[in-house]
Each structure stands twice: as C-alpha cells, then as structure tokens.
C-alpha positions in Angstrom: -2.2 -33.0 -36.3 -0.4 -36.2 -36.4 2.3 -36.1 -33.7 4.0 -38.4 -36.1 3.7 -37.1 -39.8 2.9 -33.0 -39.3 -0.7 -34.5 -41.5 -4.3 -32.5 -39.6 -6.2 -35.1 -38.3 -10.0 -32.6 -38.8 -11.1 -29.4 -38.0 -13.2 -27.8 -35.8 -15.0 -23.8 -36.0 -14.6 -22.4 -33.1 -16.8 -19.3 -34.2 -13.7 -16.3 -33.9 -9.6 -16.6 -34.0 -8.3 -18.5 -31.3 -6.7 -16.5 -28.4 -5.0 -18.9 -26.4 -3.4 -22.5 -27.2 -6.0 -24.9 -25.3 -6.0 -26.5 -22.9 -6.6 -30.1 -23.1 -7.3 -32.8 -20.9 -8.1 -36.3 -21.8 -9.8 -36.2 -25.4 -11.2 -32.6 -24.4 -10.3 -29.2 -25.5 -10.8 -25.5 -24.0 -9.8 -22.8 -26.2 -10.2 -19.2 -26.0 -11.3 -16.9 -29.0 -11.3 -13.3 -30.0 -15.0 -13.7 -30.7 -15.0 -13.6 -26.2 -15.9 -17.0 -25.6 -14.2 -20.7 -24.2 -15.6 -23.6 -26.7 -15.3 -26.3 -25.0 -14.6 -29.3 -28.1 -14.7 -33.0 -28.6 -11.0 -33.9 -30.1 -12.3 -37.6 -30.6 -15.4 -36.1 -32.6 -13.7 -33.4 -33.6 -17.0 -31.1 -32.9 -17.9 -28.6 -30.4 -19.7 -29.0 -27.8 -20.5 -25.4 -25.5 -19.1 -22.0 -25.7 -19.2 -20.1 -22.7 -19.6 -16.8 -23.1 -19.1 -13.7 -19.8 -22.5 -12.4 -19.3 -21.8 -8.7 -17.8 -18.7 -7.8 -20.2 -18.3 -9.6 -23.7 -14.2 -9.2 -23.5 -11.7 -12.3 -25.3 -10.6 -14.6 -23.2 -6.4 -15.3 -23.9 -5.3 -17.9 -21.3 -7.2 -21.4 -20.4 -6.5 -24.5 -18.1 -8.3 -27.3 -17.2 -8.0 -30.3 -14.6 -10.6 -33.0 -14.8 -13.7 -30.6 -12.4 -12.8 -27.6 -13.7 -11.7 -25.4 -16.7 -10.1 -21.7 -15.1 -10.4 -18.8 -17.7 -9.2 -15.8 -17.9 -10.5 -13.0 -19.9 -10.0 -9.2 -20.6 -12.2 -8.2 -17.9 -10.7 -7.9 -15.5 -11.7 -11.7 -14.1 -10.5 -15.3 -13.8 -14.0 -18.2 -14.9 -14.4 -20.7 -13.3 -16.5 -23.5 -15.7 -17.8 -27.3 -15.2 -15.6 -28.7 -18.3 -18.6 -31.0 -19.4 -21.9 -28.1 -19.7 -19.5 -25.1 -19.7 -21.5 -23.4 -16.9 -19.7 -21.2 -14.8 -19.4 -22.2 -11.6 -17.6 -19.0 -10.5 
C-alpha cells in the first residue's frame, strides 16, 4: 500500500493465508503462512522468490523476523528455523 494515499501498489500470491506480519528488509519481505510455509517476496518485482516448508512436520508459521543474513521463523511444531534470505534454504 502507498504510504501517501493507501492505494494498492501490487500483490503477490502466497498460496495460503498470511499467518503473521511480514518481516521486511530492504526490498524483500518474508511471510509465514497458514499453508505451512514461509515465503520470500521481492517487493520491487512483486514476485515470490522462494517457499520454505518444514521438513519433518507440517505446521503453520506464525512469526518471522529478518536481518541481512538470516530469516528467523517460528512454527507451531515448537521449533524456530533460520533460513537463508536469498534462497529460503534452512541454515539452522
């Protein structure tokens, strides 16, 4: 949404309902979903970059935070995942 007038600037299909507020770093957003995924989004290009799904147990992701070198996502499987912000691959 535009900060000036509230108009929609674009959308990206997350393939599931957003379950948490997006974590934003620069031109990128990271969103946990009810479809049991974390999605990396390029805000400038308005496109999905990657999708992460927990390997062992499929549960929604309700929280996310991001820094330049890691996306941290909390899941209902009682785990916190560290993801590479460029690829979405699990780093811890």
